[in-house]
NUDREN-108066 format. One record per residue (C-alpha): residue in three letters; residue number from 1; x, y, z. Coordinates in steps of 0.2 Angstrom, whole numbers, plus 5000, padded with zeros to 4 digits. Layout:
# residues N
+-----+-----+------+-------+------+
:   r :   k : east : north :   up :
+-----+-----+------+-------+------+
: ALA : NUM :    X :     Y :    Z :
...
+-----+-----+------+-------+------+
END
This chain:
# residues 282
+-----+-----+------+-------+------+
:   r :   k : east : north :   up :
+-----+-----+------+-------+------+
: MET :   1 : 5710 :  4978 : 5143 :
: LYS :   2 : 5704 :  4986 : 5128 :
: GLU :   3 : 5687 :  4977 : 5129 :
: LYS :   4 : 5685 :  4985 : 5147 :
: ASP :   5 : 5689 :  5002 : 5140 :
: ASN :   6 : 5677 :  5000 : 5126 :
: LEU :   7 : 5663 :  4994 : 5139 :
: ASN :   8 : 5667 :  5010 : 5150 :
: GLU :   9 : 5665 :  5021 : 5135 :
: LYS :  10 : 5649 :  5013 : 5129 :
: VAL :  11 : 5641 :  5014 : 5147 :
: ASN :  12 : 5635 :  5031 : 5153 :
: TRP :  13 : 5639 :  5028 : 5171 :
: PRO :  14 : 5631 :  5044 : 5178 :
: VAL :  15 : 5615 :  5041 : 5169 :
: THR :  16 : 5615 :  5023 : 5174 :
: ILE :  17 : 5618 :  5027 : 5192 :
: LEU :  18 : 5604 :  5040 : 5192 :
: LEU :  19 : 5592 :  5027 : 5184 :
: ILE :  20 : 5597 :  5014 : 5198 :
: LEU :  21 : 5593 :  5027 : 5211 :
: GLY :  22 : 5577 :  5031 : 5203 :
: LEU :  23 : 5572 :  5013 : 5202 :
: VAL :  24 : 5576 :  5011 : 5221 :
: THR :  25 : 5566 :  5026 : 5226 :
: VAL :  26 : 5551 :  5018 : 5217 :
: ILE :  27 : 5553 :  5000 : 5222 :
: PHE :  28 : 5556 :  5003 : 5240 :
: PRO :  29 : 5540 :  5012 : 5244 :
: LEU :  30 : 5530 :  4999 : 5234 :
: TYR :  31 : 5539 :  4985 : 5243 :
: MET :  32 : 5534 :  4993 : 5260 :
: THR :  33 : 5516 :  4995 : 5254 :
: ILE :  34 : 5514 :  4977 : 5248 :
: VAL :  35 : 5522 :  4970 : 5264 :
: ILE :  36 : 5513 :  4981 : 5276 :
: ALA :  37 : 5496 :  4977 : 5267 :
: PHE :  38 : 5498 :  4959 : 5270 :
: LYS :  39 : 5504 :  4960 : 5288 :
: GLN :  40 : 5493 :  4959 : 5303 :
: PRO :  41 : 5494 :  4973 : 5316 :
: SER :  42 : 5502 :  4962 : 5328 :
: GLU :  43 : 5517 :  4960 : 5317 :
: MET :  44 : 5520 :  4979 : 5316 :
: THR :  45 : 5534 :  4985 : 5328 :
: ASN :  46 : 5543 :  5001 : 5330 :
: SER :  47 : 5560 :  4992 : 5324 :
: VAL :  48 : 5565 :  4994 : 5306 :
: SER :  49 : 5566 :  4975 : 5304 :
: GLY :  50 : 5548 :  4973 : 5310 :
: ILE :  51 : 5542 :  4985 : 5297 :
: LEU :  52 : 5553 :  4979 : 5282 :
: SER :  53 : 5552 :  4960 : 5286 :
: LEU :  54 : 5540 :  4949 : 5276 :
: PRO :  55 : 5524 :  4944 : 5284 :
: LYS :  56 : 5524 :  4928 : 5294 :
: GLN :  57 : 5508 :  4923 : 5285 :
: TRP :  58 : 5501 :  4930 : 5269 :
: SER :  59 : 5483 :  4935 : 5272 :
: LEU :  60 : 5470 :  4944 : 5262 :
: SER :  61 : 5460 :  4949 : 5278 :
: ASN :  62 : 5467 :  4967 : 5277 :
: PHE :  63 : 5460 :  4969 : 5259 :
: ALA :  64 : 5443 :  4962 : 5264 :
: GLU :  65 : 5442 :  4974 : 5279 :
: ALA :  66 : 5448 :  4989 : 5269 :
: MET :  67 : 5434 :  4985 : 5256 :
: ARG :  68 : 5421 :  4985 : 5270 :
: VAL :  69 : 5427 :  5000 : 5279 :
: THR :  70 : 5428 :  5011 : 5263 :
: ASP :  71 : 5412 :  5004 : 5255 :
: PHE :  72 : 5424 :  5000 : 5241 :
: TRP :  73 : 5413 :  4996 : 5226 :
: HIS :  74 : 5402 :  5011 : 5229 :
: SER :  75 : 5417 :  5023 : 5231 :
: LEU :  76 : 5426 :  5014 : 5216 :
: GLY :  77 : 5410 :  5017 : 5206 :
: ASN :  78 : 5410 :  5036 : 5210 :
: SER :  79 : 5428 :  5038 : 5207 :
: ALA :  80 : 5426 :  5029 : 5190 :
: LEU :  81 : 5411 :  5039 : 5185 :
: ILE :  82 : 5420 :  5056 : 5188 :
: THR :  83 : 5436 :  5050 : 5181 :
: ILE :  84 : 5429 :  5043 : 5165 :
: LEU :  85 : 5417 :  5058 : 5161 :
: THR :  86 : 5432 :  5070 : 5165 :
: VAL :  87 : 5443 :  5061 : 5153 :
: VAL :  88 : 5430 :  5059 : 5139 :
: ILE :  89 : 5425 :  5078 : 5140 :
: SER :  90 : 5443 :  5083 : 5142 :
: ILE :  91 : 5448 :  5074 : 5126 :
: VAL :  92 : 5434 :  5081 : 5116 :
: VAL :  93 : 5434 :  5099 : 5122 :
: HIS :  94 : 5453 :  5101 : 5124 :
: SER :  95 : 5457 :  5094 : 5107 :
: LEU :  96 : 5445 :  5106 : 5099 :
: ILE :  97 : 5453 :  5120 : 5108 :
: GLY :  98 : 5470 :  5114 : 5105 :
: TYR :  99 : 5466 :  5113 : 5086 :
: ALA : 100 : 5459 :  5130 : 5085 :
: VAL : 101 : 5472 :  5138 : 5095 :
: GLY : 102 : 5487 :  5128 : 5088 :
: ARG : 103 : 5483 :  5131 : 5070 :
: ASN : 104 : 5480 :  5150 : 5072 :
: LYS : 105 : 5491 :  5156 : 5086 :
: GLY : 106 : 5506 :  5159 : 5074 :
: SER : 107 : 5496 :  5171 : 5063 :
: SER : 108 : 5483 :  5178 : 5075 :
: LYS : 109 : 5487 :  5189 : 5090 :
: PHE : 110 : 5470 :  5184 : 5098 :
: TYR : 111 : 5474 :  5166 : 5097 :
: ASN : 112 : 5492 :  5169 : 5103 :
: PHE : 113 : 5485 :  5179 : 5118 :
: ALA : 114 : 5472 :  5165 : 5121 :
: TYR : 115 : 5485 :  5152 : 5121 :
: LEU : 116 : 5496 :  5161 : 5134 :
: TYR : 117 : 5481 :  5166 : 5144 :
: ILE : 118 : 5475 :  5148 : 5146 :
: VAL : 119 : 5492 :  5140 : 5149 :
: SER : 120 : 5496 :  5153 : 5162 :
: GLY : 121 : 5482 :  5144 : 5172 :
: MET : 122 : 5495 :  5131 : 5176 :
: PHE : 123 : 5504 :  5143 : 5188 :
: VAL : 124 : 5489 :  5147 : 5199 :
: PRO : 125 : 5489 :  5136 : 5215 :
: PHE : 126 : 5472 :  5128 : 5219 :
: ALA : 127 : 5474 :  5135 : 5237 :
: ILE : 128 : 5471 :  5152 : 5230 :
: LEU : 129 : 5455 :  5147 : 5221 :
: MET : 130 : 5448 :  5135 : 5234 :
: MET : 131 : 5437 :  5146 : 5244 :
: PRO : 132 : 5430 :  5156 : 5229 :
: LEU : 133 : 5426 :  5140 : 5220 :
: VAL : 134 : 5417 :  5133 : 5235 :
: LYS : 135 : 5406 :  5148 : 5237 :
: GLN : 136 : 5403 :  5149 : 5218 :
: THR : 137 : 5399 :  5131 : 5216 :
: SER : 138 : 5387 :  5132 : 5231 :
: GLN : 139 : 5378 :  5147 : 5224 :
: MET : 140 : 5376 :  5139 : 5207 :
: GLY : 141 : 5370 :  5122 : 5213 :
: LEU : 142 : 5386 :  5113 : 5207 :
: ASP : 143 : 5392 :  5107 : 5224 :
: ASN : 144 : 5391 :  5089 : 5218 :
: TRP : 145 : 5400 :  5077 : 5206 :
: VAL : 146 : 5394 :  5087 : 5191 :
: GLY : 147 : 5403 :  5103 : 5198 :
: VAL : 148 : 5419 :  5092 : 5202 :
: ILE : 149 : 5419 :  5086 : 5184 :
: ILE : 150 : 5417 :  5104 : 5177 :
: LEU : 151 : 5432 :  5110 : 5188 :
: TYR : 152 : 5443 :  5096 : 5183 :
: VAL : 153 : 5440 :  5099 : 5164 :
: VAL : 154 : 5445 :  5118 : 5167 :
: PHE : 155 : 5460 :  5113 : 5179 :
: TYR : 156 : 5468 :  5102 : 5166 :
: MET : 157 : 5464 :  5113 : 5151 :
: PRO : 158 : 5481 :  5122 : 5152 :
: MET : 159 : 5492 :  5107 : 5152 :
: ASN : 160 : 5481 :  5098 : 5138 :
: LEU : 161 : 5480 :  5113 : 5127 :
: MET : 162 : 5499 :  5114 : 5127 :
: LEU : 163 : 5501 :  5095 : 5123 :
: TYR : 164 : 5488 :  5096 : 5109 :
: SER : 165 : 5495 :  5112 : 5101 :
: GLY : 166 : 5513 :  5105 : 5102 :
: TYR : 167 : 5507 :  5089 : 5094 :
: LEU : 168 : 5498 :  5098 : 5080 :
: LYS : 169 : 5515 :  5104 : 5074 :
: ASN : 170 : 5519 :  5087 : 5068 :
: ILE : 171 : 5503 :  5085 : 5057 :
: PRO : 172 : 5505 :  5093 : 5040 :
: ILE : 173 : 5493 :  5107 : 5035 :
: ALA : 174 : 5493 :  5099 : 5018 :
: LEU : 175 : 5481 :  5085 : 5024 :
: GLU : 176 : 5468 :  5098 : 5029 :
: GLU : 177 : 5470 :  5107 : 5012 :
: ALA : 178 : 5468 :  5091 : 5003 :
: ALA : 179 : 5452 :  5088 : 5013 :
: ARG : 180 : 5445 :  5105 : 5009 :
: VAL : 181 : 5449 :  5102 : 4990 :
: ASP : 182 : 5438 :  5087 : 4991 :
: GLY : 183 : 5424 :  5098 : 4998 :
: ALA : 184 : 5426 :  5094 : 5017 :
: THR : 185 : 5421 :  5108 : 5030 :
: THR : 186 : 5433 :  5113 : 5044 :
: TRP : 187 : 5422 :  5103 : 5056 :
: THR : 188 : 5422 :  5087 : 5045 :
: THR : 189 : 5441 :  5089 : 5042 :
: TYR : 190 : 5444 :  5089 : 5060 :
: TRP : 191 : 5434 :  5074 : 5065 :
: LYS : 192 : 5438 :  5064 : 5049 :
: VAL : 193 : 5456 :  5068 : 5047 :
: ILE : 194 : 5464 :  5077 : 5062 :
: PHE : 195 : 5456 :  5069 : 5077 :
: PRO : 196 : 5460 :  5051 : 5072 :
: ILE : 197 : 5479 :  5056 : 5069 :
: MET : 198 : 5480 :  5063 : 5086 :
: LYS : 199 : 5476 :  5046 : 5094 :
: PRO : 200 : 5493 :  5045 : 5103 :
: MET : 201 : 5491 :  5062 : 5111 :
: HIS : 202 : 5473 :  5057 : 5116 :
: ALA : 203 : 5480 :  5042 : 5125 :
: THR : 204 : 5493 :  5053 : 5134 :
: VAL : 205 : 5480 :  5066 : 5139 :
: ALA : 206 : 5468 :  5052 : 5145 :
: VAL : 207 : 5481 :  5044 : 5156 :
: LEU : 208 : 5488 :  5061 : 5163 :
: THR : 209 : 5470 :  5067 : 5166 :
: ALA : 210 : 5464 :  5051 : 5174 :
: LEU : 211 : 5479 :  5050 : 5186 :
: GLY : 212 : 5476 :  5067 : 5192 :
: THR : 213 : 5457 :  5065 : 5194 :
: TRP : 214 : 5458 :  5047 : 5201 :
: ASN : 215 : 5471 :  5052 : 5215 :
: ASP : 216 : 5464 :  5069 : 5219 :
: VAL : 217 : 5457 :  5072 : 5237 :
: MET : 218 : 5456 :  5091 : 5239 :
: THR : 219 : 5443 :  5095 : 5225 :
: PRO : 220 : 5430 :  5082 : 5230 :
: LEU : 221 : 5433 :  5086 : 5248 :
: VAL : 222 : 5429 :  5104 : 5247 :
: ILE : 223 : 5416 :  5104 : 5234 :
: MET : 224 : 5406 :  5088 : 5238 :
: SER : 225 : 5407 :  5089 : 5257 :
: GLY : 226 : 5389 :  5089 : 5259 :
: SER : 227 : 5383 :  5079 : 5244 :
: GLY : 228 : 5384 :  5062 : 5253 :
: MET : 229 : 5395 :  5056 : 5238 :
: THR : 230 : 5412 :  5048 : 5242 :
: THR : 231 : 5426 :  5045 : 5230 :
: LEU : 232 : 5439 :  5032 : 5234 :
: PRO : 233 : 5452 :  5044 : 5240 :
: LEU : 234 : 5440 :  5052 : 5252 :
: ALA : 235 : 5434 :  5035 : 5259 :
: GLN : 236 : 5452 :  5031 : 5262 :
: MET : 237 : 5454 :  5046 : 5274 :
: THR : 238 : 5444 :  5036 : 5287 :
: PHE : 239 : 5460 :  5026 : 5291 :
: GLN : 240 : 5468 :  5042 : 5298 :
: THR : 241 : 5461 :  5048 : 5314 :
: GLN : 242 : 5467 :  5060 : 5328 :
: PHE : 243 : 5474 :  5045 : 5337 :
: GLY : 244 : 5484 :  5037 : 5323 :
: THR : 245 : 5483 :  5028 : 5307 :
: ASN : 246 : 5479 :  5010 : 5303 :
: TYR : 247 : 5493 :  5007 : 5291 :
: ASN : 248 : 5489 :  4989 : 5287 :
: LEU : 249 : 5471 :  4993 : 5281 :
: ALA : 250 : 5477 :  5010 : 5273 :
: PHE : 251 : 5490 :  5002 : 5262 :
: ALA : 252 : 5479 :  4987 : 5257 :
: SER : 253 : 5466 :  5000 : 5252 :
: TYR : 254 : 5479 :  5010 : 5242 :
: LEU : 255 : 5484 :  4994 : 5233 :
: LEU : 256 : 5466 :  4991 : 5228 :
: ALA : 257 : 5465 :  5009 : 5222 :
: LEU : 258 : 5481 :  5007 : 5212 :
: LEU : 259 : 5475 :  4992 : 5201 :
: PRO : 260 : 5462 :  5001 : 5190 :
: ILE : 261 : 5473 :  5015 : 5185 :
: LEU : 262 : 5488 :  5004 : 5183 :
: ILE : 263 : 5479 :  4993 : 5171 :
: PHE : 264 : 5473 :  5008 : 5161 :
: TYR : 265 : 5491 :  5014 : 5160 :
: LEU : 266 : 5498 :  4998 : 5154 :
: ILE : 267 : 5485 :  4997 : 5140 :
: CYS : 268 : 5489 :  5015 : 5134 :
: GLN : 269 : 5508 :  5014 : 5137 :
: LYS : 270 : 5513 :  5012 : 5119 :
: GLN : 271 : 5502 :  5027 : 5113 :
: ILE : 272 : 5508 :  5037 : 5128 :
: LEU : 273 : 5526 :  5035 : 5123 :
: ASN : 274 : 5522 :  5040 : 5105 :
: GLY : 275 : 5512 :  5055 : 5110 :
: VAL : 276 : 5525 :  5062 : 5121 :
: VAL : 277 : 5540 :  5059 : 5109 :
: ASN : 278 : 5530 :  5066 : 5094 :
: GLY : 279 : 5523 :  5081 : 5104 :
: ALA : 280 : 5541 :  5085 : 5109 :
: VAL : 281 : 5547 :  5086 : 5091 :
: LYS : 282 : 5544 :  5102 : 5083 :
+-----+-----+------+-------+------+
END
């Protein structure tokens, strides 16, 4: 009896129940996606059992057809190009801005205002900016993948600035002072000392930025509509017509698009956890 009481005291049941519910909400849609992706259209019925039941015969035909319809490798290359360039530029630019603002906002009103001004961009909905951006990028000749990358770098600047400036609080200023005593300039100190130390936060920023860029539909849709360049999310819109949605091909295509970003996340998982934990500690 005492052992049961001790077990109940050790287990935080409200948190455990929430975790179980969260796990179910993630696994159930993933299960449906995988099952429907391997099913044939003839196996799809309006009944619940027809949707949730396992395929009678597991086949990769839906994946092959989805790759053909979406011109998968070409669309994948376009998405990868935009995502990789956005991530690289964001890490370089946003870490520099985060370092400059993070180290000076406590002692300078200008940098404090700059920090608040940039971070406030997180509260501006894209819908408000959409039409002006379409007009502006068109007039500047940036209604292509270059303009999309520039917009992504700007869009993710508020979030990444907040992450980098928060992470800098855990890096002692004594390291920079020691580097300056040895004759290093501010630029050298940043690249040789600070930038390598922020590796966990680089991984966090890379994954968060890559996730948003990889899955985004609206920005490429409104900016690159006339450029002839199609990203993977845009290509997947072909499965939705005014007469309905081909769920079998659509879900197969979604699984194919999920794999690259999932692999990238698994590779950076350890660094992401370190970056989030250290960035949250003042």
